[in-house]
C-alpha positions, -999 to +999 in steps of 0.1 A: -274-709-631-280-678-610-253-651-604-254-634-572-226-607-569-220-620-530-186-606-524-171-573-512-135-563-508-130-538-477-108-508-478-073-504-469-051-527-490-025-517-515-024-522-551-015-559-559+006-548-589+042-561-584+031-580-553+042-618-553+020-648-538+028-640-502+025-604-505-008-608-524-022-631-499-012-607-469-028-579-485-060-595-489-062-613-454-096-604-437-104-579-463-128-603-485-163-603-470-199-620-480-222-591-485-249-591-455-280-596-484-261-627-500-258-646-465-289-666-467-286-677-505-251-687-499-255-712-468-251-746-480-252-737-515-229-750-544-210-719-558-187-712-588-162-681-584-156-660-616-124-639-615-111-616-644-074-622-641-055-652-623-022-640-612-014-659-585-045-672-571-046-653-540-078-634-546-096-667-555-080-683-524-095-654-503-128-654-520-129-691-513-122-688-477-147-659-472-174-682-489-167-713-468-168-692-435-204-685-446-212-720-453-210-721-492-195-748-509-172-735-538-166-760-565-145-742-590-134-713-607-138-696-640-112-672-650-111-649-684-074-643-685-042-657-671-008-638-664+025-661-671+042-669-638+074-650-630+104-666-649+081-685-674+092-695-708+071-679-738+056-713-744+046-720-710+007-720-721+007-738-754-013-768-759+008-798-750+015-824-777-007-855-779+009-885-769+017-911-799 
């Protein structure tokens, strides 16, 4: 699978640390763009997003929207780490017990 650094983030937003779902979405609104040189390759292409840390999903949602505007078809995402949701119990990410 080819790797294409297709997205860029325009300047002007605040640091995402401490922002909730709505704050992060508003902070990213209109700032995620497809690089000019990647537009042709993305048109009609199935793509997989890769992100380092999933916090609220706002970054992935903004990236998906930018790619779809250029005709790409995001099919999924891979994240390297996940932060716990606010107020989550310490065991929030433990594997579920198999039934039976």
